[in-house]
SEMIRO-112740 format. One line per 4 residues: their letters; for each residue z, x, y of N, C-alpha, C. Coordinates in Angstrom, 1 decimal. Layout:
<rokols>
A = Z X Y Z X Y Z X Y  ...
</rokols>
This chain:
<rokols>
MLNK = 6.6 -10.7 3.5 6.9 -10.2 2.2 6.4 -11.3 1.2  5.9 -10.8 0.0 5.4 -11.6 -1.0 6.5 -12.6 -1.5  6.1 -13.8 -1.8 7.0 -14.7 -2.4 7.3 -14.3 -3.8  8.5 -14.5 -4.3 8.9 -14.2 -5.7 9.3 -15.5 -6.3
PSAG = 8.9 -15.7 -7.6 9.4 -16.9 -8.3 10.9 -16.9 -8.5  11.4 -18.1 -8.6 12.9 -18.2 -8.8 13.2 -17.7 -10.2  14.2 -16.9 -10.3 14.6 -16.3 -11.6 15.5 -17.2 -12.4  16.2 -18.1 -11.7 17.2 -18.9 -12.4 16.5 -20.1 -13.2
ASAK = 16.6 -20.0 -14.5 16.0 -21.1 -15.3 16.7 -22.4 -15.2  18.0 -22.4 -14.7 18.8 -23.6 -14.6 18.6 -24.3 -13.3  17.9 -23.6 -12.3 17.7 -24.2 -11.0 17.0 -25.5 -11.1  17.5 -26.5 -10.4 16.8 -27.9 -10.5 16.5 -28.3 -9.0
PPAT = 15.4 -29.1 -8.9 15.1 -29.6 -7.5 16.1 -30.7 -7.2  16.3 -30.9 -5.9 17.2 -31.9 -5.5 16.8 -33.3 -5.9  17.7 -34.1 -6.4 17.3 -35.4 -6.9 16.9 -36.3 -5.7  16.0 -37.2 -6.0 15.7 -38.1 -4.9 16.7 -39.2 -4.8
AKGS = 16.9 -39.8 -3.6 17.9 -40.8 -3.5 17.5 -42.1 -4.1  18.4 -42.8 -4.8 18.1 -44.0 -5.4 19.1 -45.1 -4.8  18.7 -46.3 -5.0 19.5 -47.4 -4.4 20.9 -47.4 -5.1  21.9 -47.7 -4.3 23.3 -47.9 -4.9 23.9 -49.1 -4.3
AGAK = 24.9 -49.6 -5.0 25.6 -50.8 -4.6 26.2 -50.7 -3.2  26.8 -49.6 -2.9 27.5 -49.5 -1.6 26.5 -49.0 -0.6  26.6 -49.4 0.6 25.8 -49.0 1.7 26.1 -47.6 2.2  25.1 -46.8 2.4 25.3 -45.4 2.8 25.7 -45.4 4.3
SAAA = 26.5 -44.4 4.7 26.9 -44.4 6.1 25.7 -44.0 7.0  25.9 -44.4 8.2 24.8 -44.1 9.2 24.6 -42.6 9.4  25.7 -41.9 9.3 25.7 -40.5 9.5 24.9 -39.8 8.4  25.1 -40.3 7.2 24.3 -39.7 6.0 22.9 -40.0 6.2
RKQR = 22.5 -41.3 6.6 21.1 -41.6 6.7 20.5 -40.8 7.8  21.2 -40.6 8.9 20.7 -39.8 10.0 20.4 -38.3 9.6  21.4 -37.8 8.8 21.2 -36.4 8.4 20.0 -36.2 7.5  19.8 -37.2 6.5 18.7 -37.1 5.6 17.4 -37.2 6.3
TRGR = 17.3 -38.1 7.3 16.1 -38.4 8.0 15.7 -37.1 8.8  16.7 -36.5 9.4 16.5 -35.4 10.3 15.8 -34.2 9.6  16.1 -34.1 8.3 15.5 -32.9 7.6 14.1 -33.1 7.1  13.6 -34.4 7.3 12.2 -34.6 6.8 11.2 -34.4 7.9
PKTT = 10.1 -33.8 7.6 9.0 -33.6 8.6 8.4 -35.0 9.0  7.9 -35.1 10.2 7.3 -36.3 10.6 5.8 -36.2 10.2  5.3 -37.2 9.5 3.9 -37.2 9.1 3.2 -38.4 9.7  2.1 -38.2 10.4 1.5 -39.3 11.1 0.1 -39.6 10.6
GAED = -0.9 -38.8 10.9 -2.3 -39.1 10.5 -2.5 -38.6 9.0  -3.7 -39.0 8.5 -4.0 -38.7 7.1 -3.9 -37.2 6.8  -4.5 -36.4 7.7 -4.5 -34.9 7.5 -3.0 -34.4 7.5  -2.2 -35.0 8.4 -0.8 -34.5 8.4 -0.1 -34.9 7.1
VRDA = -0.4 -36.0 6.6 0.3 -36.4 5.3 -0.2 -35.5 4.2  -1.5 -35.3 4.1 -2.0 -34.4 3.1 -1.4 -33.0 3.1  -1.4 -32.5 4.4 -0.9 -31.1 4.5 0.6 -31.1 4.2  1.4 -32.1 4.6 2.8 -32.1 4.3 3.0 -32.2 2.8
LLNA = 2.3 -32.9 2.1 2.4 -33.0 0.7 2.0 -31.7 0.0  1.0 -31.1 0.4 0.6 -29.8 -0.2 1.6 -28.7 0.1  2.1 -28.7 1.3 3.2 -27.7 1.6 4.4 -27.9 0.8  4.8 -29.2 0.7 6.1 -29.5 0.0 5.9 -29.2 -1.5
ARDL = 4.7 -29.5 -2.1 4.4 -29.2 -3.5 4.5 -27.7 -3.7  3.8 -27.0 -2.8 3.8 -25.5 -3.0 5.2 -24.9 -3.0  6.0 -25.4 -2.1 7.4 -24.9 -2.0 8.2 -25.3 -3.2  8.1 -26.5 -3.6 8.9 -27.0 -4.8 8.5 -26.4 -6.1
FLRY = 7.1 -26.4 -6.3 6.6 -25.8 -7.5 7.1 -24.3 -7.7  7.0 -23.6 -6.6 7.4 -22.2 -6.6 8.9 -22.0 -6.8  9.7 -22.9 -6.2 11.1 -22.7 -6.3 11.7 -23.2 -7.7  11.1 -24.3 -8.2 11.7 -24.9 -9.4 10.8 -25.0 -10.6
GYRA = 9.5 -24.8 -10.4 8.6 -25.0 -11.5 7.9 -26.3 -11.5  6.7 -26.3 -12.0 5.9 -27.5 -12.0 6.5 -28.7 -12.7  7.0 -28.4 -13.9 7.5 -29.5 -14.8 8.8 -30.1 -14.2  9.6 -29.3 -13.5 10.9 -29.8 -13.0 10.8 -30.6 -11.8
VSSR = 9.6 -30.7 -11.1 9.5 -31.4 -9.9 8.7 -32.7 -10.1  9.2 -33.8 -9.6 8.5 -35.1 -9.7 7.7 -35.4 -8.5  6.8 -36.3 -8.6 6.0 -36.7 -7.4 6.9 -37.3 -6.4  8.0 -38.0 -6.8 8.9 -38.6 -5.8 9.6 -37.6 -5.0
QIAA = 10.0 -36.5 -5.7 10.7 -35.4 -5.0 9.8 -34.7 -4.0  8.5 -34.5 -4.4 7.5 -33.9 -3.4 7.4 -34.8 -2.2  7.2 -36.1 -2.5 7.0 -37.0 -1.4 8.2 -37.1 -0.4  9.4 -37.0 -1.0 10.6 -37.0 -0.2 10.7 -35.8 0.7
AAGA = 10.4 -34.6 0.1 10.4 -33.4 0.9 9.3 -33.4 2.0  8.3 -34.2 1.8 7.2 -34.2 2.8 7.4 -35.3 3.8  8.4 -36.2 3.5 8.6 -37.3 4.4 7.5 -38.4 4.3  7.0 -38.5 3.1 5.9 -39.5 2.8 6.3 -40.4 1.7
NSAM = 5.4 -41.4 1.5 5.6 -42.3 0.3 5.0 -41.7 -0.9  5.6 -41.8 -2.1 5.1 -41.1 -3.3 3.7 -41.7 -3.7  3.4 -42.9 -3.2 2.1 -43.5 -3.6 1.0 -42.7 -2.9  1.3 -42.0 -1.8 0.3 -41.2 -1.2 -0.2 -40.0 -2.0
IAYY = 0.6 -39.5 -3.0 0.2 -38.5 -3.9 -1.0 -39.0 -4.8  -0.8 -40.2 -5.3 -1.8 -40.8 -6.1 -3.1 -41.1 -5.3  -2.8 -41.6 -4.0 -3.9 -42.0 -3.2 -4.8 -40.8 -2.8  -4.2 -39.7 -2.4 -4.9 -38.5 -1.9 -5.4 -37.6 -3.0
FGGK = -4.6 -37.4 -4.1 -4.8 -36.4 -5.0 -4.9 -36.9 -6.5  -4.7 -38.2 -6.7 -4.8 -38.7 -8.0 -3.6 -38.4 -8.9  -2.5 -37.9 -8.3 -1.3 -37.6 -9.1 -0.9 -36.1 -8.9  0.2 -35.7 -9.5 0.7 -34.4 -9.4 -0.2 -33.3 -9.8
PGLY = -0.9 -33.4 -10.9 -1.9 -32.4 -11.3 -3.0 -32.2 -10.2  -3.4 -33.2 -9.5 -4.3 -33.1 -8.4 -3.8 -32.3 -7.3  -2.5 -32.4 -7.0 -1.9 -31.6 -6.0 -2.1 -30.1 -6.3  -1.8 -29.7 -7.5 -2.0 -28.3 -7.9 -3.4 -27.9 -7.8
KEML = -4.3 -28.7 -8.3 -5.7 -28.4 -8.2 -6.2 -28.2 -6.8  -5.7 -29.1 -5.9 -6.1 -28.9 -4.5 -5.6 -27.6 -3.9  -4.4 -27.2 -4.3 -3.8 -26.0 -3.8 -4.6 -24.8 -4.2  -5.1 -24.8 -5.5 -5.9 -23.7 -6.0 -7.3 -23.7 -5.3
QAVM = -7.9 -24.9 -5.1 -9.2 -25.0 -4.5 -9.2 -24.5 -3.1  -8.1 -24.7 -2.4 -8.0 -24.3 -1.0 -8.1 -22.8 -0.9  -7.8 -22.1 -2.0 -7.9 -20.6 -2.0 -9.2 -20.2 -2.7  -9.6 -20.8 -3.8 -10.7 -20.4 -4.6 -12.1 -20.7 -4.0
LPLR = -12.2 -21.9 -3.3 -13.5 -22.2 -2.8 -13.9 -21.3 -1.6  -13.0 -20.9 -0.7 -13.4 -20.0 0.3 -13.7 -18.6 -0.3  -13.0 -18.2 -1.3 -13.3 -16.9 -2.0 -14.7 -17.0 -2.6  -15.0 -18.1 -3.3 -16.4 -18.2 -3.9 -17.4 -18.2 -2.8
ARLD = -17.1 -18.9 -1.7 -18.1 -19.0 -0.6 -18.4 -17.6 0.0  -17.3 -16.7 0.1 -17.6 -15.4 0.6 -18.4 -14.6 -0.4  -18.2 -14.7 -1.7 -19.0 -14.0 -2.7 -20.5 -14.5 -2.6  -20.7 -15.8 -2.5 -22.0 -16.3 -2.4 -22.7 -15.8 -1.1
SMLS = -21.9 -15.7 0.0 -22.5 -15.2 1.2 -22.9 -13.7 1.0  -22.0 -12.9 0.3 -22.4 -11.5 0.1 -23.7 -11.4 -0.7  -23.8 -12.3 -1.7 -25.0 -12.2 -2.6 -26.3 -12.6 -1.9  -26.2 -13.6 -0.9 -27.3 -14.1 -0.2 -27.7 -13.2 1.0
GSGH = -26.9 -12.2 1.3 -27.2 -11.4 2.4 -28.2 -10.3 2.2  -27.7 -9.1 1.9 -28.5 -7.9 1.7 -29.2 -7.8 0.3  -28.8 -8.7 -0.6 -29.4 -8.7 -1.9 -28.5 -7.9 -2.9  -27.6 -7.1 -2.5 -26.7 -6.4 -3.4 -25.3 -6.4 -2.7
VELG = -24.3 -6.2 -3.5 -22.9 -6.3 -3.1 -22.2 -5.0 -3.6  -21.5 -4.4 -2.6 -20.7 -3.2 -3.0 -19.4 -3.7 -3.8  -19.1 -3.0 -4.9 -18.0 -3.4 -5.7 -16.7 -3.3 -4.9  -16.6 -2.3 -4.0 -15.5 -2.1 -3.1 -15.2 -3.3 -2.2
DVLA = -16.3 -4.0 -1.8 -16.1 -5.2 -1.0 -15.6 -6.4 -1.8  -16.1 -6.5 -3.1 -15.6 -7.5 -4.0 -14.1 -7.3 -4.2  -13.7 -6.0 -4.5 -12.3 -5.7 -4.7 -11.4 -6.0 -3.5  -11.9 -5.7 -2.3 -11.2 -5.9 -1.1 -11.0 -7.4 -0.9
NQVR = -12.0 -8.2 -1.2 -12.0 -9.7 -1.1 -10.9 -10.2 -2.0  -10.8 -9.7 -3.2 -9.8 -10.2 -4.2 -8.4 -9.8 -3.7  -8.2 -8.6 -3.3 -6.9 -8.1 -2.8 -6.4 -8.9 -1.6  -7.2 -9.1 -0.6 -6.8 -9.8 0.6 -6.5 -11.2 0.3
TMVS = -7.3 -11.8 -0.6 -7.0 -13.2 -1.0 -5.6 -13.3 -1.6  -5.3 -12.4 -2.5 -4.0 -12.4 -3.1 -2.9 -12.3 -2.1  -3.0 -11.3 -1.2 -2.0 -11.0 -0.3 -1.8 -12.1 0.8  -2.9 -12.7 1.2 -2.8 -13.7 2.3 -2.3 -15.1 1.7
NSWI = -2.3 -15.2 0.4 -1.8 -16.4 -0.3 -0.8 -16.0 -1.3  0.3 -15.4 -0.8 1.3 -14.8 -1.7 2.0 -15.8 -2.6  2.0 -17.1 -2.3 2.6 -18.1 -3.2 1.9 -18.1 -4.5  0.6 -17.7 -4.6 -0.1 -17.7 -5.9 0.7 -16.8 -6.9
VGLV = 1.3 -15.7 -6.4 1.9 -14.8 -7.4 3.0 -15.5 -8.2  3.9 -16.2 -7.5 5.0 -16.9 -8.2 4.5 -18.0 -9.1  3.5 -18.7 -8.7 2.9 -19.8 -9.6 2.2 -19.2 -10.8  1.5 -18.1 -10.6 0.8 -17.5 -11.8 1.9 -17.0 -12.8
LREV = 2.9 -16.4 -12.3 3.9 -15.8 -13.2 4.6 -17.0 -13.9  5.0 -18.0 -13.2 5.8 -19.1 -13.8 4.9 -20.1 -14.6  3.8 -20.5 -14.1 3.0 -21.6 -14.6 1.8 -21.2 -15.5  1.4 -19.9 -15.3 0.2 -19.5 -16.0 0.5 -18.5 -17.1
LSPD = 1.2 -17.4 -16.8 1.5 -16.3 -17.7 2.6 -16.6 -18.6  3.5 -17.5 -18.4 4.6 -17.8 -19.3 4.1 -18.3 -20.6  4.8 -18.2 -21.7 4.3 -18.6 -23.0 3.8 -20.0 -23.1  4.5 -20.9 -22.4 4.1 -22.3 -22.5 3.6 -22.8 -21.1
GPLR = 3.0 -21.9 -20.4 2.5 -22.2 -19.0 1.8 -23.5 -18.9  2.3 -24.5 -18.2 1.7 -25.8 -18.2 0.4 -25.9 -17.4  0.1 -24.9 -16.6 -1.1 -25.0 -15.8 -2.1 -23.9 -16.1  -2.0 -23.3 -17.2 -2.9 -22.2 -17.6 -4.4 -22.7 -17.7
AMFL = -4.6 -23.8 -18.3 -6.0 -24.3 -18.5 -6.6 -24.6 -17.2  -5.8 -25.3 -16.3 -6.4 -25.7 -15.0 -6.6 -24.4 -14.2  -5.7 -23.4 -14.2 -5.9 -22.2 -13.4 -7.2 -21.5 -13.9  -7.4 -21.4 -15.2 -8.6 -20.7 -15.7 -9.8 -21.5 -15.3
REGP = -9.8 -22.8 -15.3 -10.9 -23.6 -15.0 -11.3 -23.5 -13.5  -10.3 -23.5 -12.7 -10.5 -23.5 -11.2 -10.7 -22.1 -10.7  -10.3 -21.1 -11.4 -10.3 -19.7 -10.9 -11.2 -18.8 -11.7  -10.6 -18.1 -12.6 -11.4 -17.0 -13.3 -12.7 -17.5 -14.0
ERFV = -12.7 -18.7 -14.6 -13.9 -19.1 -15.3 -15.0 -19.4 -14.3  -14.7 -19.6 -13.0 -15.8 -19.8 -12.0 -16.2 -18.4 -11.4  -15.3 -17.4 -11.4 -15.6 -16.2 -10.7 -16.2 -15.1 -11.6  -15.7 -15.1 -12.9 -16.1 -14.0 -13.8 -17.7 -13.9 -13.9
PVIE = -18.4 -15.0 -14.1 -19.8 -14.9 -14.2 -20.5 -14.4 -12.9  -20.0 -14.8 -11.8 -20.5 -14.3 -10.5 -20.3 -12.8 -10.3  -19.1 -12.4 -10.5 -18.8 -10.9 -10.3 -19.5 -10.1 -11.4  -19.7 -10.7 -12.6 -20.4 -9.9 -13.7 -21.8 -9.7 -13.3
RIVQ = -22.4 -10.7 -12.6 -23.8 -10.6 -12.1 -23.9 -9.5 -11.0  -22.8 -9.4 -10.2 -22.8 -8.4 -9.2 -22.7 -7.0 -9.8  -21.9 -6.8 -10.9 -21.7 -5.6 -11.6 -23.1 -5.2 -12.2  -23.7 -6.1 -12.9 -25.0 -5.9 -13.5 -26.1 -5.4 -12.5
GEIA = -26.0 -6.0 -11.3 -26.9 -5.6 -10.2 -26.7 -4.2 -9.8  -25.4 -3.8 -9.7 -25.0 -2.5 -9.3 -25.4 -1.5 -10.4  -25.4 -1.9 -11.6 -25.8 -1.0 -12.7 -27.3 -0.8 -12.6  -28.1 -1.9 -12.3 -29.5 -1.8 -12.2 -29.9 -0.9 -11.0
RGKV = -29.1 -0.9 -10.0 -29.4 -0.1 -8.8 -29.0 1.4 -9.0  -28.4 1.6 -10.1 -27.9 3.0 -10.4 -26.6 3.4 -9.6  -26.0 2.4 -9.1 -24.7 2.6 -8.4 -23.5 2.7 -9.3  -23.7 2.1 -10.5 -22.7 2.1 -11.5 -23.3 2.6 -12.8
RSDF = -22.5 3.4 -13.6 -23.0 4.0 -14.8 -23.5 2.9 -15.8  -24.6 3.1 -16.4 -25.2 2.1 -17.3 -24.5 2.0 -18.6  -23.6 3.0 -19.0 -22.9 2.9 -20.2 -21.6 2.1 -20.1  -21.3 1.6 -18.9 -20.1 0.8 -18.7 -20.3 -0.6 -19.3
DPKL = -19.3 -1.2 -19.9 -19.3 -2.6 -20.3 -18.9 -3.4 -19.1  -19.8 -4.3 -18.6 -19.5 -5.0 -17.4 -18.2 -5.8 -17.4  -17.9 -6.4 -18.6 -16.7 -7.2 -18.7 -15.4 -6.3 -18.6  -15.5 -5.2 -19.2 -14.3 -4.3 -19.1 -14.2 -3.7 -17.7
LLLS = -15.3 -3.5 -17.0 -15.2 -3.1 -15.6 -14.6 -4.2 -14.7  -14.9 -5.5 -15.1 -14.3 -6.6 -14.4 -12.8 -6.7 -14.6  -12.4 -6.4 -15.9 -11.0 -6.3 -16.2 -10.3 -5.2 -15.4  -10.9 -4.1 -15.2 -10.3 -3.0 -14.4 -10.2 -3.4 -13.0
MASL = -11.2 -4.1 -12.4 -11.1 -4.6 -11.1 -10.0 -5.6 -10.9  -9.9 -6.5 -11.8 -8.9 -7.6 -11.7 -7.5 -6.9 -11.8  -7.3 -5.9 -12.6 -6.0 -5.2 -12.7 -5.7 -4.5 -11.4  -6.7 -3.8 -10.8 -6.4 -3.1 -9.5 -6.1 -4.1 -8.4
AMFP = -6.7 -5.3 -8.5 -6.5 -6.3 -7.4 -5.2 -7.0 -7.5  -4.8 -7.3 -8.8 -3.7 -8.2 -8.9 -2.3 -7.6 -9.3  -2.4 -6.5 -10.2 -1.1 -6.0 -10.7 -0.1 -5.6 -9.7  -0.5 -4.8 -8.6 0.5 -4.4 -7.7 1.3 -5.6 -7.0
FLAY = 0.7 -6.7 -6.9 1.3 -7.9 -6.3 2.0 -8.8 -7.2  1.5 -8.9 -8.5 2.1 -9.7 -9.5 3.5 -9.0 -9.9  3.5 -7.7 -9.8 4.7 -6.9 -10.2 5.4 -6.4 -8.9  5.3 -7.2 -7.8 5.8 -6.7 -6.5 7.2 -6.2 -6.5
PLTS = 8.2 -6.9 -7.2 9.6 -6.4 -7.1 9.7 -5.0 -7.7  8.8 -4.6 -8.6 8.9 -3.3 -9.2 8.0 -2.3 -8.3  6.7 -2.7 -8.1 5.8 -1.8 -7.4 6.2 -1.5 -6.0  6.9 -2.5 -5.3 7.3 -2.2 -3.9 8.4 -1.1 -3.9
RLFG = 9.3 -1.2 -5.0 10.4 -0.2 -5.0 9.9 1.2 -5.5  9.0 1.2 -6.6 8.6 2.4 -7.2 7.5 3.1 -6.5  6.5 2.3 -5.9 5.3 2.9 -5.4 5.1 2.5 -3.9  6.0 1.8 -3.3 5.9 1.6 -1.9 4.8 0.5 -1.5
VRND = 4.5 -0.4 -2.5 3.6 -1.5 -2.2 4.1 -2.4 -1.1  3.3 -2.7 -0.1 3.6 -3.6 1.0 2.4 -4.5 1.2  2.6 -5.6 2.0 1.5 -6.5 2.3 1.1 -6.4 3.8  1.4 -5.2 4.4 1.0 -5.1 5.8 -0.4 -4.4 5.8
EEFL = -1.0 -4.4 7.0 -2.4 -4.0 7.1 -2.5 -2.5 6.9  -1.5 -1.7 7.3 -1.6 -0.2 7.1 -1.7 0.1 5.6  -0.8 -0.5 4.8 -0.8 -0.3 3.4 -2.1 -0.8 2.7  -2.5 -2.0 3.1 -3.7 -2.6 2.5 -4.9 -1.7 2.7
NRYL = -5.1 -1.2 3.9 -6.2 -0.4 4.2 -6.2 0.9 3.3  -5.0 1.5 3.2 -4.8 2.7 2.4 -5.1 2.4 0.9  -4.5 1.3 0.5 -4.7 0.9 -0.9 -6.1 0.6 -1.3  -6.8 -0.1 -0.4 -8.2 -0.4 -0.7 -9.1 0.8 -0.7
KHTT = -8.8 1.7 0.3 -9.6 3.0 0.3 -9.4 3.7 -1.0  -8.1 3.8 -1.5 -7.8 4.5 -2.7 -8.5 3.9 -3.9  -8.3 2.5 -4.0 -8.9 1.8 -5.2 -10.4 1.9 -5.3  -11.0 1.8 -4.1 -12.5 1.9 -4.1 -13.0 3.2 -4.5
ELLM = -12.3 4.3 -4.0 -12.7 5.6 -4.5 -12.4 5.8 -6.0  -11.3 5.3 -6.5 -11.0 5.3 -7.9 -12.0 4.6 -8.7  -12.4 3.4 -8.3 -13.3 2.5 -9.0 -14.7 3.2 -9.0  -15.1 3.8 -7.9 -16.5 4.3 -7.9 -16.7 5.7 -8.3
HGVG = -15.6 6.5 -8.2 -15.8 7.9 -8.5 -14.8 8.5 -9.6  -13.9 7.6 -10.0 -12.9 8.1 -11.1 -11.9 9.1 -10.5  -11.3 9.8 -11.4 -10.2 10.8 -11.0 -10.6 12.2 -11.5  -11.7 12.4 -12.0 -12.1 13.7 -12.5 -12.2 14.7 -11.3
GKTE = -11.9 16.0 -11.6 -12.0 17.0 -10.6 -13.5 17.4 -10.3  -13.7 17.9 -9.2 -15.1 18.3 -8.9 -15.5 19.5 -9.7  -16.8 19.5 -10.2 -17.3 20.6 -11.0 -18.4 21.2 -10.3  -18.6 22.5 -10.6 -19.6 23.3 -9.9 -21.0 22.9 -10.5
</rokols>
């Protein structure tokens, strides 16, 4: 099931432990240690920090979570966040790039293959990326679309601003081939594609209840078939 952002504005991440005058009991230390994952090699540490950041950002919000709390959840030293990512913003950037770079690579591969790209394939690529990385939904709602979204500029820079020109070129190529009507505005067509790809999953609590949206393979295949037909042929009835 798609992750949903936490609705409680008052939710706060667990505070990190600070030194106190009195010694903590052995039982308390044992309990705290048991809950932390073991991190060994460099890749283990990086992955643990990324996973902890993704979970805490989604649950409490980017601003509410400190580097120390991310490191504690990952069982790592907070200095490792600066070492591997340059700080907390670098963690978020790395999370986005882990999704966006493969998506861009697939688009580039499509363009370098047969010389043209079907818009239905581009749409399917967007939808499947959204569904297979469902944590993006919560972060976009909380950190990008909210009025004072702290990560809007970074999200635009790492995502849409990199992809819009590429997909616009694909649309223009399809217009030149006569596969898409020449009177369409390419940017507005991109807006329609983005809406088809993202809205059902951004609004999942509503669309799942009202329209039966799911993230299983049966629904995705059905939805992609429908949206591709809608995108390429519209909804007008057949005329003689």
